[in-house]
C-alpha positions as CSV (number, residue, x, y, z in Angstrom):
1,M,230.8,139.4,134.7
2,L,232.9,140.6,131.7
3,R,230.0,142.6,130.3
4,E,229.3,144.2,133.7
5,L,232.9,145.3,134.1
6,F,233.5,146.4,130.5
7,P,233.7,150.3,130.6
8,F,232.1,151.0,127.2
9,D,228.7,150.4,125.6
10,I,230.0,148.2,122.8
11,I,232.5,145.3,122.9
12,R,234.1,144.9,119.5
13,T,234.7,141.4,118.1
14,G,238.5,141.6,118.6
15,Q,238.0,142.8,122.2
16,K,235.6,140.0,122.9
17,D,238.0,137.4,121.5
18,M,240.8,138.8,123.5
19,M,238.9,138.9,126.7
20,D,237.8,135.3,126.2
21,F,241.4,134.3,125.4
22,I,242.8,136.0,128.5
23,L,240.1,134.7,130.9
24,K,240.5,131.1,129.6
25,N,244.3,131.4,130.1
26,L,243.9,132.8,133.6
27,N,241.6,130.0,134.5
28,E,244.1,127.5,133.2
29,G,247.1,129.2,134.7
30,I,248.6,130.1,131.4
31,I,250.4,133.4,130.7
32,S,248.9,135.4,127.9
33,F,250.9,137.6,125.4
34,V,248.9,139.8,123.1
35,H,250.3,141.9,120.3
36,A,247.9,144.1,118.4
37,P,247.9,147.6,116.7
38,T,247.3,150.8,118.6
39,G,243.7,151.8,119.1
40,I,241.9,148.4,119.1
41,G,241.1,148.5,122.8
42,K,243.8,146.2,124.3
43,T,243.8,148.0,127.7
44,A,240.1,147.4,128.4
45,A,240.1,144.0,126.8
46,S,243.0,142.8,129.0
47,L,242.0,144.7,132.2
48,V,238.4,143.5,132.3
49,P,239.0,139.7,132.4
50,S,241.9,140.2,134.7
51,L,239.7,142.2,137.1
52,A,236.9,139.6,136.9
53,Y,239.4,136.8,137.6
54,S,241.1,138.7,140.5
55,L,237.8,139.6,142.1
56,S,236.6,135.9,141.9
57,N,239.9,134.6,143.4
58,N,240.9,137.5,145.8
59,Y,244.0,138.3,143.8
60,K,245.7,141.6,143.1
61,I,246.6,142.9,139.7
62,F,250.0,144.5,138.9
63,F,250.2,146.5,135.7
64,L,253.6,147.4,134.3
65,S,254.4,149.8,131.5
66,N,257.4,151.7,130.3
67,R,255.5,154.9,129.7
68,H,253.5,157.2,131.9
69,E,250.9,157.8,129.2
70,H,250.1,154.0,129.3
71,H,249.5,154.2,133.0
72,R,247.1,157.1,132.5
73,I,245.1,155.0,130.0
74,V,244.8,152.2,132.7
75,F,243.7,154.7,135.4
76,D,241.2,156.2,133.0
77,T,239.8,152.8,132.1
78,I,239.5,151.8,135.8
79,E,237.7,155.1,136.5
80,K,235.2,154.3,133.7
81,I,234.7,150.8,135.1
82,N,234.1,152.3,138.6
83,Q,231.6,154.8,137.2
84,K,229.7,152.0,135.3
85,S,229.6,149.5,138.1
């Protein structure tokens, strides 16, 4: 399901590793913290496994950020996911 939800044509290695890490932790009930440089694709790589998990378990996702521009990135990513699927 991760591939189907991923909003871009290519999943980079770091993104794939991050998505696997987050999904594994969600399945095990473990909180994930990720720290990585700007521009590596953290938003899509964290949102996709979270969406996959929430859709499979009928959960809701809450996204918190301290900046409006970060919210815009999430909304744009969700829009791309909706367009793709």
